[in-house]
C-alpha positions in Angstrom: 10.4 -14.7 -15.4 11.7 -15.7 -12.3 9.6 -17.0 -10.1 8.7 -18.6 -6.2 5.1 -20.4 -5.9 4.7 -21.4 -2.1 2.5 -23.7 -0.6 1.7 -25.9 2.0 0.5 -22.7 4.7 -2.8 -23.3 6.5 -5.0 -24.0 10.0 -2.6 -26.3 12.6 -3.5 -27.3 16.2 -0.6 -25.9 18.4 1.8 -28.2 18.8 1.2 -29.5 15.0 3.3 -29.8 12.0 2.7 -28.2 8.7 5.5 -28.5 5.3 6.1 -25.6 3.7 7.1 -25.9 -0.4 8.4 -23.1 -2.0 8.6 -24.0 -6.2 11.8 -22.2 -8.5 11.3 -21.3 -12.0 12.2 -18.7 -14.8 16.2 -18.9 -13.0 19.3 -21.2 -12.0 18.0 -22.1 -9.0 20.5 -24.3 -7.2 23.3 -21.2 -7.7 21.6 -18.6 -5.0 21.0 -19.1 -1.5 17.3 -18.9 -0.3 15.7 -18.3 2.9 12.2 -17.9 4.2 10.4 -14.8 6.1 7.4 -14.6 7.5 5.1 -11.4 8.4 2.0 -10.6 10.7 -0.1 -7.9 9.6 1.2 -4.6 11.4 4.6 -6.0 11.6 7.6 -6.0 9.8 8.8 -9.2 7.9 11.4 -11.7 9.8 14.0 -13.7 8.5 12.9 -17.6 9.7 15.4 -19.5 8.4 17.9 -19.8 5.4 19.9 -21.7 3.5 23.5 -21.4 1.0 22.9 -23.3 -3.0 24.9 -25.6 -1.6 23.3 -26.7 1.9 26.9 -25.9 3.7 25.5 -23.0 5.8 22.1 -22.9 7.6 21.1 -20.0 10.0 17.9 -20.1 11.9 15.9 -17.3 13.5 16.3 -18.5 18.2 12.4 -18.4 17.9 12.2 -21.4 15.6 15.7 -23.4 16.2 15.5 -27.0 17.5 11.5 -27.0 15.5 11.6 -26.0 12.1 14.2 -27.3 9.8 15.2 -25.6 6.2 16.4 -27.4 2.9 16.1 -27.7 -0.5 16.3 -30.1 -3.4 18.7 -28.1 -6.7 17.4 -31.0 -9.0 13.6 -29.8 -8.4 14.3 -26.7 -7.6 12.4 -26.5 -4.4 12.7 -25.1 -1.3 11.1 -26.4 2.0 9.8 -25.1 5.6 9.3 -28.2 8.1 7.9 -26.8 11.1 7.2 -28.9 14.0 5.5 -28.5 17.4 3.9 -25.1 15.5 3.1 -22.8 18.3 0.5 -19.7 17.9 3.5 -17.3 17.9 4.3 -18.8 14.6 1.3 -17.8 12.9 1.7 -15.6 10.1 2.2 -15.3 6.2 5.4 -17.7 5.1 6.9 -16.3 2.3 10.3 -17.5 0.4 13.3 -15.7 -1.0 16.0 -15.9 -3.6 18.9 -14.3 -3.1 18.8 -13.3 -7.5 19.9 -10.0 -8.1 18.0 -7.9 -5.8 15.6 -10.3 -4.9 13.0 -12.3 -5.7 10.0 -13.2 -3.5 6.8 -15.8 -3.4 2.7 -14.6 -3.0 3.4 -15.8 0.4 1.6 -18.6 2.2 -1.0 -18.3 5.1 -0.1 -20.4 8.1 -2.6 -20.2 11.3 -1.6 -22.0 14.4 -5.2 -21.9 17.0 -7.2 -24.6 18.7 
């Protein structure tokens, strides 16, 4: 069964850093594009960053450019999101997504940026 499990979320002060991880299992991770999304209660889920299977194309939302870095390790079947200079508006539940069939979502990991 295809599965994504996020980890690494938590509470951080403004200006701080976090690194999210997403462990994939049950499918050939290295064949598929993957993304990070985030969602704030009451708002639509928004894309944060995406990366193709062989890392030849990477895109970021304007709001995180220069602060966040998406990466992946196809040998470990893992996706990462390094987040620096975090702002209060980055507070959200972060989800990883793999473009397998109609798409696979993880369960999400909460990130709270607060002093």
